[in-house]
N, C-alpha and C positions, 0 to 999 in steps of 0.2 A: 817470591818468598822468600825472605832472611830468616832460614832454620838457625835457632840458638843451641846452645849445649844441652839443657833438657831433652830438646826434640831429638838432637842426634843421639842420644841417650836410648830413646825409646826406638828409633830405629834400627840402632844396634842390636836391641831385643829381638825384632823381626827377623834381621839378618841370623840372629844366631839360631833360629829354629831349625833351619836346614842342617846346620852343625849340627846340632842336638841329634836331628836323625842319622844323621852318618857317624856321630859317634856311638849311639845305642847299636848301632849293626856292625862295626868293628869288630872282626874276629881275633879279638887280643884279650886276654885274660883280664885286662885292665881297663876295658871299655865303658864297665858300668863305673868307675871313677872318674873318666873323662867325661860321661855323661852327665854326671852329677854335678862334676866342676863348670861343665857349659849351664848347666841348669841353674847351679847358684850365680853365677855370674849374672844371668839373664834376672834372677831375684833380686839382686843387688842393684842392677841398673834400673827396674821398677821401682824402687825406696828411692834411688839416688834422683832419676829425674824429677819425681814429684819435690823431694826436697830441694834441690836447686832451682827448680821453676819457682818456687815460692821465696825461698831466699834471696834470689837474685832478682826476683820481680819478673821472671821470664815467662809468665804464663800466655797461652795463645790459646784461640780455638782450635788450631790444627793439632798441637799438643793435647788438647783436653778431649779431642777425639780419637787421637792415636794411640793414647795410654792405655785404656781398657780395650782395644782392639789389639796391640800386643800382647796383653795380660793375657785375654781369652785363647789368642792364638796359642800360646806359649802353654798355658795349661791343658787344652782340647788336645793337642799334640804330643803332649806329655803321658796323658792318658789313652790316648787311643795308643802308643807305643807300649805301655803297660799291660793294658787288654791282650792286647797281641802276644805278649811275651807271655801272659800268665792268665789263659782262656780260661774263666771260671765264673761264675755267677758273684762268686766273691769280691771279684776285680770288677766284672761289668756293670753290675747294678749301680754301685756308687757313681763309676764313670758316667753310665748313660743319664744320672740324676742331676750331675754337677753338669755337665756338657746340656741338657736339656733345659735346665733353669736359668742357663748363661743365655741362651736361645730367646727364651721366652722374655726374660727382663731385659734384654737388649730392646726387643721387638716392644715390649710395653713402654720402657722409655723414650724410644722412637715415638710412638703413639702419643704419648703422655706430650711430647715436646711440641709434637704438630698443632696440638690442641690446647698449645699454651698452658699445661699442668706439670710440667719436667718436675718443679720443686715439691712435689707430691711425693716422687719415687727417687728422693736422693739417696745418696747410699749412707747406709745404718751402720751401729756400732757391731751388732750382729754379721753383718757383711764384712765387716773389717778382721772379726775373731774369725769366720769363717775361710777368710783367704791366707790366715796365718795357720789354721790347722791345715788348710789345702795343701799350702806350700810346704811346710814342713813334713807332710806325708807323702809330696812326690819327692821330695829331695831323700826321705829315707828308702822308697820304694826304687826309686831309679839306683841307688845304691846295691841296695837289695841282699847284700851278704854282711853275715854277724860281725860286729865291729867289737874285739875284746869282749865277747861275749853277751853285748847287748844285740838282740834281735830286730835288728833295722826294719825287715820286711813285714814281720807280724806288728810291730808297733806303728808301721807306716799304714799297713792294713787298717786296723785300728782308728787311727787318725783320720783315714780316709772317709770311714764311715761316720766319724764325727763331724767332718767336713759336709757331708753328704745330708745328715740330720740338721747341720745349721743351715746347709743350701735350702733344704725346705722350709725351714723355719723363715728365713729372710725372705724367702719367694713370698709365703704367706704376710709375711707383713708388707710388703710391696704392694700385693695385690689388693690388701686390706685397706691401704693408702690411696690406691688409685681407684678403689669400687666407686665411690661417686661419680667419678669421671666415666667409668666404664658402663655403667647403669645409668647415664644420664643424668644424673643430678646435679 
């Protein structure tokens, strides 16, 4: 298999996951800044790999498979770290909703592909807005400290709830699109 730059960027995002975990647990006062920088780097590679794949016409089946896997892994790990560091329903509920939805929709997409109906569950605009809210929320929550009077943690938590609501909304849209195939019509 001949891997191209976009796929290497996606693989780099996966490699950054254990780096994120180590940075999160470093016993230094600046570990939240390092963790946030690692997460930001991963988010940049997420945007850049897709952009380059389209721009350089270097899309591949492997890249199309790996990109959402890398995204889901990074988000799930960040959410688990945040729940562990902030064990409360305010963090756990939206994290569970987001992770649970990702598992459900990934399973739905896989099943729909098997029956030849994958177009019915394509990525929606709501999903893209959800992803943006989710990434900004995680960025702010991982940083966690007020920044020049800006309450990063609190705003991040609000955005995480926004992302969770959009997550449920997009899941309903996916299920609605897939419903005829699910009930055998």
